[in-house]
C-alpha positions in Angstrom: -3.5 -110.0 249.2 -6.7 -107.9 249.7 -4.7 -104.8 250.2 -2.3 -105.4 247.3 -5.3 -105.6 244.9 -6.8 -102.4 246.3 -3.6 -100.6 245.8 -3.2 -101.8 242.4 -6.7 -100.7 241.4 -6.1 -97.4 242.9 -2.8 -96.9 241.0 -4.4 -97.6 237.7 -7.2 -95.0 238.4 -4.7 -92.5 239.2 -2.7 -93.1 236.0 -5.9 -92.7 234.0 -6.6 -89.3 235.7 -3.2 -88.1 234.8 -3.3 -88.9 231.1 -5.6 -85.9 230.1 -3.2 -83.6 232.1 -0.2 -84.9 230.3 -2.0 -84.7 226.9 -3.2 -81.2 227.4 -0.1 -80.0 229.0 2.1 -80.1 225.9 4.1 -77.0 225.0 2.5 -74.2 223.0 5.0 -74.9 220.3 3.2 -78.1 219.5 -0.1 -76.1 218.8 -0.9 -74.3 215.5 -0.2 -70.7 215.7 -3.7 -69.9 214.9 -5.5 -72.2 217.4 -8.9 -71.1 218.3 -9.4 -70.7 222.1 -13.2 -70.7 223.1 -12.5 -68.5 226.2 -10.0 -67.2 228.7 -9.6 -69.2 231.9 -8.0 -67.9 235.2 -6.4 -70.3 237.4 -7.8 -69.8 240.9 -8.1 -71.0 244.5 -11.5 -72.0 245.9 -13.0 -73.0 249.2 -16.0 -75.4 249.7 -18.4 -76.5 252.3 -20.8 -79.5 251.9 -23.1 -81.6 254.0 -25.5 -84.6 253.4 -26.1 -88.2 253.8 -23.4 -90.7 254.8 -23.9 -94.4 254.1 -21.9 -97.5 255.3 -21.1 -100.4 253.0 -19.6 -103.3 254.8 -20.2 -106.4 256.9 -23.0 -104.9 258.9 -25.1 -103.7 256.0 -28.1 -105.6 255.3 -27.9 -105.0 251.6 -24.2 -105.5 251.2 -22.8 -103.0 248.8 -26.0 -101.1 248.2 -27.1 -98.3 250.7 -29.5 -99.2 253.6 -31.9 -96.2 253.9 -32.8 -97.2 257.4 -29.4 -96.3 258.6 -28.6 -93.1 256.6 -26.6 -90.8 258.9 -25.2 -87.2 258.5 -21.7 -85.9 257.5 -20.1 -82.7 256.6 -16.8 -81.4 254.9 -15.0 -78.2 254.3 -12.1 -77.9 251.9 -9.7 -75.8 249.8 -8.5 -76.4 246.3 -6.9 -74.9 243.2 -8.3 -75.1 239.7 -5.2 -75.6 237.5 -6.8 -75.7 234.0 -10.3 -75.5 232.8 -10.7 -79.3 233.3 -8.1 -80.3 235.9 -8.2 -79.3 239.5 -7.0 -80.5 242.9 -8.5 -80.1 246.4 -8.4 -81.3 249.9 -11.3 -81.9 252.4 -11.6 -82.6 256.0 -14.9 -83.5 257.7 -16.7 -85.9 260.0 -19.9 -87.7 260.4 -21.6 -90.9 261.6 -22.2 -94.3 260.0 -24.8 -96.9 260.9 -25.8 -100.4 259.7 -27.1 -103.9 260.8 -27.0 -107.4 259.5 -29.1 -110.4 260.2 -29.4 -113.9 258.6 -30.5 -117.3 259.2 -28.1 -120.2 258.4 -28.8 -123.9 259.2 -31.7 -122.7 261.5 -29.2 -120.5 263.5 -29.9 -116.7 263.8 -26.9 -114.6 263.4 -27.1 -110.8 263.7 -25.3 -107.7 264.7 -25.6 -103.8 264.3 -23.5 -100.7 264.6 -24.3 -99.3 268.0 -22.2 -96.2 267.4 -19.8 -94.9 264.8 -18.3 -91.5 264.5 -15.5 -90.5 262.2 -13.2 -87.8 261.2 -11.7 -88.1 257.7 -9.5 -86.1 255.3 -8.4 -86.6 251.8 -6.7 -85.1 248.8 -8.5 -85.4 245.4 -7.8 -84.8 241.7 -10.7 -83.7 239.7 -11.4 -83.8 235.9 -14.2 -81.7 234.3 -15.3 -83.9 231.5 -17.6 -81.3 230.0 -14.9 -78.8 229.6 -12.5 -81.4 228.3 -14.9 -82.7 225.7 -16.7 -79.4 224.7 -14.2 -76.8 225.5 -14.2 -74.3 228.3 -17.0 -71.9 228.5 -17.3 -69.8 231.6 -20.9 -69.1 231.2 -21.7 -72.9 231.0 -24.4 -73.6 233.7 -23.8 -77.3 234.3 -20.7 -79.5 234.4 -19.7 -83.0 235.5 -16.4 -83.8 237.2 -15.2 -87.1 238.4 -12.6 -87.2 241.1 -10.3 -89.6 242.8 -7.9 -89.4 245.6 -6.5 -90.9 248.9 -6.8 -89.9 252.5 -7.4 -91.2 256.1 -10.3 -91.9 258.3 -10.1 -91.9 262.1 -12.9 -93.4 263.9 -14.4 -95.1 266.9 -17.1 -97.7 266.6 -19.0 -100.3 268.7 -20.9 -103.4 267.4 -23.8 -105.1 269.5 -26.1 -108.0 269.2 -29.2 -106.9 267.2 -31.6 -108.7 269.4 -30.2 -108.1 273.1 -27.6 -105.3 272.7 -24.9 -107.3 274.0 -21.5 -105.8 273.2 -19.8 -107.7 270.5 -16.7 -105.6 269.7 -15.4 -102.0 270.0 -12.7 -100.0 268.5 -11.2 -96.6 269.1 -12.2 -96.3 272.8 -8.8 -97.2 274.2 -9.9 -100.6 275.2 -7.5 -102.3 272.6 -4.8 -101.5 270.3 -6.6 -102.6 267.1 -5.8 -100.2 264.2 -4.9 -97.6 266.8 -4.0 -94.4 264.9 -2.4 -91.1 265.7 -5.5 -89.2 267.2 -5.6 -90.6 270.7 -7.4 -93.8 271.1 -9.2 -93.6 267.7 -8.4 -96.1 265.1 -7.0 -95.0 261.6 -7.0 -96.3 258.2 -6.2 -95.3 254.6 -9.0 -94.3 252.4 -9.4 -94.2 248.7 -12.3 -91.9 247.6 -13.7 -92.0 244.1 -16.7 -90.0 242.9 -18.1 -87.2 241.0 -19.5 -83.6 241.2 -22.5 -82.3 239.4 -21.8 -78.6 239.3 -24.4 -75.8 238.8 -22.9 -72.3 238.2 -24.7 -69.6 240.2 -22.3 -66.7 239.3 -18.8 -66.2 238.2 -17.5 -67.0 241.7 -20.1 -69.2 243.2 -21.1 -72.9 242.3 -23.6 -75.2 244.0 -22.8 -78.7 243.6 -24.0 -82.2 244.5 -21.2 -84.8 245.2 -21.3 -88.4 245.5 -18.1 -90.0 246.9 -17.4 -93.7 247.6 -14.5 -94.3 250.0 -12.6 -97.6 250.0 -11.0 -98.0 253.4 -7.9 -100.1 254.1 -9.7 -101.7 257.0 -12.4 -104.3 257.8 -13.1 -102.6 261.2 -15.0 -99.4 260.3 -18.1 -101.2 261.7 -16.2 -102.8 264.7 -17.1 -106.1 263.2 -14.4 -108.1 261.4 -15.8 -111.1 259.7 -12.8 -113.4 259.9 -14.5 -116.5 259.1 -14.1 -118.1 262.6 -16.9 -116.7 264.7 -20.3 -118.2 264.9 -21.7 -115.1 263.3 -19.7 -115.8 260.1 -21.8 -115.7 257.0 -19.8 -116.4 253.8 -22.6 -115.1 251.6 -22.3 -111.5 250.7 -19.3 -110.9 253.1 -17.3 -107.8 252.6 -13.5 -108.1 253.2 -12.7 -104.4 253.5 -15.3 -101.8 254.7 -16.5 -98.9 252.5 -18.5 -95.9 253.1 -20.0 -93.1 251.0 -21.7 -89.8 251.1 -24.1 -87.8 249.0 -23.7 -84.1 250.0 -24.9 -80.8 248.7 -22.2 -78.2 248.7 -21.1 -74.6 248.0 -17.9 -73.7 246.3 -16.6 -70.1 246.3 -13.9 -69.3 243.6 -11.3 -66.7 244.4 -11.1 -65.5 240.7 -8.9 -62.4 241.0 -9.4 -59.1 239.0 -5.7 -58.7 238.8 -4.4 -58.1 235.4 -1.7 -60.7 236.1 -4.1 -63.4 234.9 -4.0 -61.7 231.5 -0.3 -62.1 231.3 -0.6 -65.7 232.6 -3.2 -66.5 230.0 -1.9 -64.5 227.0 -1.5 -67.8 225.3 -5.3 -67.9 224.9 -5.2 -64.9 222.6 -5.4 -65.9 219.0 -2.7 -64.3 217.0 -2.0 -64.8 213.3 0.7 -63.0 211.3 0.0 -62.4 207.5 2.0 -63.4 205.7 4.2 -65.9 207.4 7.0 -65.8 206.7 7.1 -62.0 206.3 7.9 -60.7 202.9 9.8 -57.7 201.6 7.9 -55.7 199.1 8.8 -52.4 197.6 11.9 -52.2 199.9 9.6 -52.5 203.0 8.2 -55.1 205.2 4.4 -55.0 205.6 3.3 -56.6 208.9 -0.4 -57.7 209.4 -1.5 -59.3 212.6 -5.1 -60.5 213.2 -6.0 -61.3 216.8 -8.8 -62.3 218.9 -9.3 -61.8 222.6 -11.5 -64.6 224.2 -14.4 -63.8 226.4 -13.7 -63.2 230.1 -10.1 -62.4 229.3 -9.6 -58.7 229.2 -10.1 -57.2 232.7 -12.1 -54.0 232.9 -9.3 -52.1 234.5 -6.6 -53.3 232.3 -4.4 -51.8 229.7 -2.2 -53.7 227.3 0.7 -52.4 225.3 1.1 -54.6 222.2 4.5 -53.9 220.6 5.7 -56.5 218.0 9.4 -56.7 217.6 11.4 -58.1 214.5 14.3 -59.7 216.2 17.5 -60.8 214.3 21.1 -61.5 215.1 22.7 -58.4 216.4 19.7 -56.3 216.7 15.9 -55.7 216.5 13.2 -53.4 215.1 10.4 -52.4 217.3 7.2 -51.9 215.3 4.6 -49.2 216.2 2.7 -50.0 219.5 -0.9 -50.7 219.7 -2.8 -50.1 222.9 -5.8 -52.0 224.2 -8.0 -51.0 227.2 -10.7 -52.4 229.2 -14.1 -51.0 229.8 -13.3 -49.0 232.8 -10.2 -47.3 231.4 -10.4 -43.8 229.8 -7.9 -42.5 227.1 -6.8 -43.5 223.6 -6.8 -47.2 223.0 -8.9 -50.0 221.4 -11.8 -51.0 223.7 -12.1 -54.6 224.4 -15.3 -55.9 226.0 -14.7 -58.2 229.0 -17.8 -60.4 228.5 -17.6 -60.9 224.8 -13.9 -60.3 224.0 -12.9 -58.7 220.8 -10.9 -58.9 217.5 -8.4 -56.5 216.0 -6.2 -56.1 213.0 -2.7 -54.6 213.4 -0.7 -53.3 210.4 2.7 -51.6 210.2 5.3 -51.1 207.5 9.1 -50.9 208.3 12.0 -50.3 206.0 13.7 -53.5 204.9 17.2 -54.3 205.8 19.2 -57.3 204.8 19.8 -58.3 208.4 16.1 -59.1 208.5 16.5 -61.9 206.2 16.9 -64.4 209.2 14.6 -63.0 211.8 11.6 -63.7 213.9 8.6 -61.5 214.7 7.7 -61.7 218.3 5.6 -59.9 220.9 5.6 -59.8 224.7 2.8 -57.5 225.7 3.0 -55.3 228.9 -0.1 -55.4 230.9 -1.0 -53.1 233.8 -4.0 -51.7 235.7 -5.1 -48.1 235.1 -8.0 -45.7 235.3 -6.5 -43.5 232.4 -4.0 -44.1 229.8 -1.1 -41.8 230.3 1.8 -43.9 229.0 1.7 -45.3 225.6 5.3 -46.5 225.0 7.0 -49.6 226.5 9.7 -47.4 227.9 7.4 -45.1 229.7 5.3 -48.0 231.0 8.3 -49.8 232.3 9.4 -46.7 234.1 6.1 -45.5 235.5 3.7 -48.5 235.8 3.4 -51.5 237.8 3.1 -54.0 234.9 3.2 -57.6 234.1 4.9 -58.9 231.0 3.4 -61.8 229.2 5.6 -64.6 227.8 7.1 -63.8 224.5 5.2 -65.4 221.6 6.6 -66.0 218.1 4.2 -64.7 215.5 6.1 -65.3 212.1 9.5 -66.1 210.6 11.1 -63.4 208.4 11.9 -62.1 205.9 11.4 -63.6 202.4 13.4 -61.3 200.2 13.0 -63.0 196.7 12.0 -59.7 195.0 15.6 -58.6 195.5 16.7 -61.2 193.1 16.3 -58.7 190.2 18.8 -59.1 187.2 20.4 -55.7 186.7 20.6 -56.2 182.9 18.1 -53.7 181.8 17.4 -53.3 178.2 19.5 -50.4 176.9 19.8 -49.0 173.4 22.2 -47.0 171.2 21.5 -44.0 169.1 21.1 -44.8 165.4 24.4 -44.7 163.5 22.5 -43.0 160.4 24.7 -44.9 157.9 23.1 -46.3 154.9 24.5 -49.3 153.2 22.6 -48.3 150.0 22.3 -44.6 149.2 20.6 -43.3 146.1 21.8 -40.0 145.0 19.4 -38.1 142.8 20.1 -35.0 140.4 17.1 -33.0 139.1 16.7 -30.8 136.0 13.7 -29.4 133.9 13.2 -28.7 130.2 10.5 -26.2 129.4 8.2 -26.2 126.2 6.3 -23.7 124.2 2.5 -23.6 124.5 0.8 -26.6 122.9 4.3 -27.9 121.5 6.6 -30.7 122.6 9.7 -30.0 120.4 12.9 -29.1 122.1 13.5 -25.4 122.0 16.5 -24.5 124.2 15.9 -20.7 123.2 12.9 -20.3 125.3 13.5 -17.8 128.0 13.1 -20.4 130.8 15.4 -22.8 129.2 17.9 -19.9 128.9 17.9 -19.0 132.5 21.3 -19.8 134.0 20.1 -21.8 137.0 18.2 -24.1 134.7 21.2 -24.4 132.4 23.3 -25.4 135.3 20.9 -28.0 136.5 20.6 -29.5 133.2 24.4 -29.8 132.9 24.5 -31.3 136.4 21.9 -33.9 136.0 24.3 -36.4 134.6 27.4 -35.4 136.7 27.2 -38.4 139.0 27.0 -40.7 135.9 30.2 -39.0 134.7 31.8 -39.8 138.0 31.3 -43.6 137.3 28.5 -44.0 139.8 26.3 -46.9 139.1 23.1 -45.7 137.4 19.9 -46.9 139.0 17.3 -45.5 136.7 16.1 -42.1 135.2 12.7 -40.7 135.9 11.0 -38.3 133.2 7.7 -36.6 134.1 5.9 -34.7 131.4 3.3 -31.9 132.2 1.1 -29.4 130.4 -0.5 -26.1 131.4 -4.2 -26.4 132.3 -5.7 -23.9 129.8 -5.9 -26.6 127.0 -8.4 -29.3 126.5 -7.6 -32.2 128.9 -7.3 -35.0 126.5 -5.0 -33.0 124.3 -2.9 -32.1 127.4 -2.5 -35.8 128.4 -1.0 -36.5 125.0 1.1 -33.4 124.9 2.7 -34.2 128.4 3.5 -37.7 127.2 5.2 -36.3 124.1 7.2 -33.8 126.1 8.4 -36.6 128.3 9.5 -38.5 125.0 11.3 -35.4 124.0 13.2 -35.2 127.3 14.1 -38.9 127.1 15.7 -38.4 123.5 17.7 -35.6 125.0 19.1 -37.6 127.8 19.7 -40.5 125.6 21.8 -38.2 123.3 23.8 -37.0 126.4 24.4 -40.5 127.6 25.7 -41.5 124.1 28.1 -38.6 124.3 29.4 -39.8 127.6 29.7 -43.3 126.5 31.8 -42.3 123.6 34.1 -40.0 125.7 37.1 -42.0 126.6 37.8 -39.7 129.5 34.7 -40.5 131.1 34.0 -43.9 132.7 30.3 -44.8 133.0 28.5 -47.7 134.6 26.6 -48.8 131.5 27.8 -50.2 128.2 24.8 -49.5 126.1 22.2 -46.6 126.2 19.5 -49.0 125.5 20.2 -50.7 128.7 19.4 -47.6 130.8 16.1 -47.8 132.7 13.7 -44.9 132.1 10.6 -44.4 134.2 8.3 -42.2 131.9 5.1 -40.6 133.1 2.6 -38.3 131.4 0.8 -36.2 134.1 -1.5 -34.1 131.9 -2.4 -30.6 133.0 -0.8 -29.4 136.2 -3.8 -27.9 138.1 -2.0 -28.0 141.5 1.0 -26.2 140.1 -1.3 -23.6 138.6 -3.2 -22.9 141.9 0.1 -22.9 143.9 1.6 -20.4 141.6 -1.4 -18.1 141.6 -1.5 -18.2 145.4 2.1 -17.3 145.6 1.8 -14.5 142.9 1.1 -10.8 143.3 -2.0 -10.8 141.1 -4.5 -8.4 142.7 -7.5 -10.6 142.1 -5.9 -13.9 142.7 -8.5 -15.0 145.1 -11.3 -14.5 142.6 -9.3 -16.5 140.1 -8.8 -19.4 142.5 -12.5 -19.3 143.5 -13.6 -19.7 139.9 -11.0 -22.6 139.2 -12.1 -24.4 142.4 -15.8 -24.0 141.7 -16.0 -25.1 138.3 -15.9 -28.5 136.6 -12.9 -29.6 134.5 -14.3 -28.4 131.2 -15.6 -25.1 132.6 -12.2 -24.5 134.3 -10.2 -24.8 131.1 -12.5 -22.3 129.4 -12.4 -20.0 132.4 -8.7 -20.0 132.4 -8.7 -19.0 128.8 -11.1 -16.2 129.5 -9.0 -14.9 132.4 -5.8 -14.9 130.3 -7.5 -12.1 128.4 -8.2 -10.3 131.7 -5.1 -11.1 133.5 -2.0 -11.2 131.2 0.2 -12.2 134.1 -1.3 -15.6 133.8 0.1 -16.1 130.3 3.3 -14.3 131.0 4.3 -15.7 134.5 2.1 -18.4 135.7 1.5 -20.9 132.7 4.9 -21.1 131.0 6.7 -22.9 134.0 4.0 -25.5 134.0 4.8 -26.6 130.4 7.7 -28.9 131.2 9.4 -32.4 131.5 11.1 -33.0 134.9 14.2 -35.1 134.8 15.5 -37.1 137.8 18.8 -39.2 137.5 19.2 -41.7 140.3 22.6 -43.2 141.0 23.9 -45.5 143.6 26.5 -43.7 145.8 29.7 -45.7 146.1 30.2 -47.3 149.5 33.0 -48.9 151.3 32.7 -52.4 152.3 31.9 -53.5 155.9 35.4 -54.9 156.1 37.0 -51.7 155.0 34.9 -49.7 157.4 35.8 -52.0 160.4 39.5 -51.9 159.4 39.6 -48.1 159.2 37.6 -47.6 162.5 40.5 -48.9 164.5 43.5 -48.0 162.2 42.6 -44.6 160.8 39.1 -43.4 161.9 39.7 -40.1 160.5 39.1 -41.5 157.1 35.5 -42.4 157.9 32.5 -40.1 158.1 30.8 -39.7 161.3 28.0 -42.2 160.4 30.5 -44.7 159.0 32.4 -44.6 162.2 29.2 -45.1 164.4 28.2 -48.0 162.0 31.6 -49.5 162.5 30.9 -50.1 166.2 27.9 -52.4 165.2 30.2 -54.6 163.1 31.9 -56.1 166.3 30.7 -57.8 169.4 33.8 -57.0 171.4 32.9 -54.3 173.9 36.4 -53.0 174.2 36.6 -52.5 170.6 33.2 -50.6 170.6 34.6 -48.5 173.4 37.6 -47.6 171.2 35.5 -46.7 168.2 33.2 -44.5 170.2 36.2 -42.8 171.8 37.4 -41.9 168.3 34.0 -40.7 167.3 33.8 -38.3 170.3 37.4 -37.1 169.6 36.7 -36.4 165.9 33.1 -35.2 166.4 33.0 -33.6 169.8 29.5 -32.2 169.2 27.8 -35.5 168.4 25.7 -36.6 171.5 25.1 -40.0 169.7 28.7 -41.0 170.2 28.5 -40.0 173.9 25.3 -41.8 174.4 26.5 -45.0 172.8 30.0 -44.8 174.5 28.0 -44.7 177.8 25.9 -47.8 176.9 29.3 -49.7 176.3 30.5 -48.7 179.7 27.2 -50.0 181.3 27.7 -53.3 179.5 31.3 -53.4 180.8 30.1 -52.5 184.3 32.0 -49.2 184.4 29.1 -47.4 186.1 31.1 -44.4 187.2 32.4 -43.6 183.7 28.8 -44.4 182.2 27.4 -41.7 184.6 30.1 -39.2 183.6 29.2 -39.8 180.0 25.4 -39.6 180.5 25.7 -36.3 182.4 27.6 -34.9 179.5 25.0 -36.4 177.1 22.1 -34.5 178.9 23.9 -31.2 178.5 24.2 -31.9 174.8 20.5 -32.6 174.5 17.5 -33.1 176.7 15.4 -34.9 173.9 17.1 -38.2 173.8 15.1 -41.2 175.3 18.2 -43.3 174.9 20.2 -41.1 177.3 17.4 -41.1 180.0 16.8 -44.9 179.6 20.7 -45.5 180.2 20.6 -43.2 183.2 17.8 -45.3 184.6 19.9 -48.5 183.9 22.7 -47.2 186.0 20.4 -46.1 188.8 19.0 -49.7 189.0 22.6 -51.1 189.5 22.8 -48.7 192.4 19.3 -49.7 193.7 18.2 -46.1 193.3 14.8 -47.2 191.9 13.2 -43.8 192.4 15.7 -42.1 190.1 15.4 -44.9 187.6 11.6 -44.4 187.4 11.9 -40.8 187.0 14.3 -41.2 184.1 12.1 -43.9 182.5 9.2 -41.6 182.6 11.2 -39.0 180.7 12.3 -41.4 178.2 8.8 -42.7 177.6 7.6 -39.1 177.1 10.2 -38.7 174.4 9.0 -41.7 172.7 11.3 -44.4 174.1 10.1 -48.1 174.5 10.7 -48.5 178.2 8.0 -51.0 179.2 10.5 -53.9 180.0 12.6 -51.6 182.2 9.5 -50.0 183.9 8.4 -53.7 184.6 11.7 -54.1 186.6 11.1 -51.0 188.5 7.6 -52.3 189.4 9.1 -55.6 190.7 11.1 -53.4 193.2 7.9 -51.3 194.0 6.0 -54.5 194.7 3.4 -54.0 191.9 3.9 -57.4 190.5 0.7 -57.7 188.4 1.9 -54.5 186.5 5.3 -55.7 186.2 4.1 -58.9 184.6 1.9 -56.8 182.2 4.8 -54.6 181.2 7.2 -57.4 180.5 4.7 -59.8 178.9 6.1 -59.2 175.4 9.3 -60.9 176.5 9.7 -64.6 176.3 12.1 -66.9 178.2 13.4 -64.0 180.3 14.7 -64.2 183.9 13.1 -61.1 185.1 9.8 -62.0 183.8 9.9 -65.2 185.4 10.7 -63.5 188.7 7.8 -61.1 188.3 5.4 -64.1 187.6 6.8 -66.0 190.6 6.0 -63.0 192.8 2.7 -62.6 191.4 2.0 -66.2 192.3 1.7 -67.3 188.6 3.8 -70.3 189.4 3.0 -72.5 186.3 3.8 -69.4 184.0 7.0 -68.6 185.9 8.1 -72.2 185.7 7.6 -72.2 181.9 9.4 -68.9 181.5 12.5 -70.0 183.5 12.8 -73.4 181.9 13.3 -71.9 178.5 15.4 -68.9 179.9 19.2 -69.0 179.5 20.7 -71.6 182.0 22.0 -70.0 185.0 22.3 -70.6 188.8 19.9 -67.7 189.6 17.2 -69.3 187.3 17.7 -72.7 189.0 17.4 -71.0 192.4 14.1 -69.3 191.5 12.9 -72.8 190.2 13.7 -74.2 193.7 11.7 -71.3 195.4 8.7 -72.2 193.0 9.0 -75.8 194.2 9.0 -74.6 197.9 5.9 -72.4 197.3 4.1 -75.2 195.6 5.0 -77.9 198.2 7.0 -79.9 195.6 10.1 -80.8 197.6 11.5 -83.0 194.7 11.8 -79.7 192.6 13.3 -77.9 195.5 16.1 -80.4 196.0 16.9 -81.0 192.3 16.9 -77.3 191.4 18.9 -76.3 194.5 21.6 -78.8 193.6 21.7 -77.4 190.0 22.1 -73.9 191.3 24.8 -74.9 193.8 26.7 -76.8 191.1 26.8 -73.6 189.1 27.4 -71.3 192.0 28.6 -72.6 195.4 27.4 -69.3 197.2 23.9 -70.5 196.8 24.4 -73.2 199.4 24.7 -70.6 202.2 22.0 -68.6 200.7 19.5 -71.4 200.7 20.6 -72.3 204.3 19.0 -69.1 205.7 16.4 -68.3 203.1 12.9 -68.2 204.6 11.5 -69.4 201.3 12.6 -72.8 202.6 11.7 -72.5 206.2 9.3 -75.5 206.2 12.2 -77.6 205.0 14.9 -76.6 207.5 14.3 -79.6 209.5 14.3 -82.1 206.7 17.5 -84.2 206.4 17.4 -84.0 202.6 17.5 -80.3 202.7 20.3 -80.2 205.3 22.4 -82.5 203.3 22.2 -80.2 200.4 23.1 -76.9 202.2 25.5 -78.3 204.9 
């Protein structure tokens, strides 16, 4: 029963020792990618030697379990071990020493006593150690003191003799070949199992040398270590304080030498201690490229002084991979190009590279497996040359990030296009002008004046009412009276009004004649119903100045200076004075200013929209160009529009508007090849049309040629085109999301604006925009992406289901989309995309 209890206790201790190993031995995948390591640890072998005091704890110990200083003996051990982790190690020891002790007691007046006359032993054991300081506070190779409990099992081989304490009479002996009691495998010596338990107090002298103090208590599977077995039957039996199984201990001072290698292999083995963080994770397509940033930290005591590391991240995907540019790190003893890493302190770095995006990268992983080799000088910088020429070690491959999020590629191709103005006016006012001239200071009608008798004025006066005679609806008639400026201003004001009145009477007479003429159909039934706009403008100073400037009068500048420098009253007098000096003023300049100007405004007859629409498809030749272009705006049917513009191009081959508008229809129909042909033709017809360049950009976007799109949008803007929205889409492609949002901000409830806001991380704004945008599978899908980025799984699931209901293809899209990578393992997500 004694031995069973001892084995059970030992088993429990061993289980407790293995718990930390099991906990800290989890796979790297269970650790966060950016876990901070305090320092780098090298697994290593070590040897040890120790010597000190040995103590016996058993039947022949005066103090029982406590040590008896009177019988301290000496012992020593040597050993070898392996430090597996910063806190867990294993080692074996062999050694030997002596034990001593005595016991005396008086019971019922009887003296009972015994002592160990001789005990020499050899023992060996295997131990597991646990460095509690490193376990609790983290590994630090520069820490001076540590504390490490240990447990194990082993065997002791001994010989011992017990004698009477008073007279030296031999009581019992073991291990001398005189009996077979617990005889072991080393000749006559006795053997027993031991179960050591203790702790080391370690002091670090250098990187490779420790001094330590060790106290170990050994439980022996025997009661004969002292050659005295208290079995309860001898006269010397003392039940008080008896020990059923013997124990012994030692307190030793030792030296431990660690075989910490300078080999760079340890760097490959410990590469997991290097902190690496990819930004962003998952990687993201931006501007048709994938920008990779990796922040890393080498821990202290990791990077060997003679080491070189080739750090080449690789983006791997099904069917291929893309190697990023290499980065070289070097130790302090290495020369050549590379980033220097200090051995004692470690170091940090930031790695960046940009690679062209390819759709194969949508489901990919960014990994790295550095090559590490010793060198004095760096001569090989690529993985290929290192593999060929160096003795290298390759670290285990580490996953740095998932890739690649490509949400910016979800641009809607529907750029805003426009058409050239048709130029058609639904209401056109046609105006006819004529003038009646008057004698100086008079307002009566005198058709015999030289100016009234000029043929061109006669013709204009006859033609002023010709549109009325055609039956065109009369809008109004404007009459403006004027006077020459040599007269007094107040008089001229009244004179110009009376002249206007004379002109009105003249027109009313003509209107009356036309009304009575049965051959003429007019739009009015009573002359009194005709609307006249009458104005009295007084002296025509501007007319006078303009006429003098255009004349051949020798001193016209002097005349103009006088007029411009005088006040109104003085100017009138000055002109009267100058008439005497310059007769040209009275003969040529002033008479045309004494007039009444007549403007007759009629509404030009128009076809109805229904008539225009019908003729545009049945007989387009009966329509004028502007009417034909207008007809295309009366229908929403793209094929009808196409037919109308085709007729316009045929009937009016030099009209670039017809060509530009026909190209816009082809874009709407998705006929990009035909649209390009028409636009190329349009550019040859005019290079001043923002509409043509904007349409060229729209076609370029559908072909994903955003460089060409931007170039043509810039031209369109320079020509006055409104291209902000379309330029915003180009900036989504370029990855300038803030600018894209700014350019598109005027739009409301627009899918592309919502996309730009999402990419710019304006998630609330994007959600509001997409919620009011026209319902579509693509909008629902973006709403699911917003849910994923804001950790709202309910929104992800509900919007994904809406998108898939509208378009089944989104099921497979979502299944691989790294926007949802955090949900790939969720049953709810898998049930949607399976």
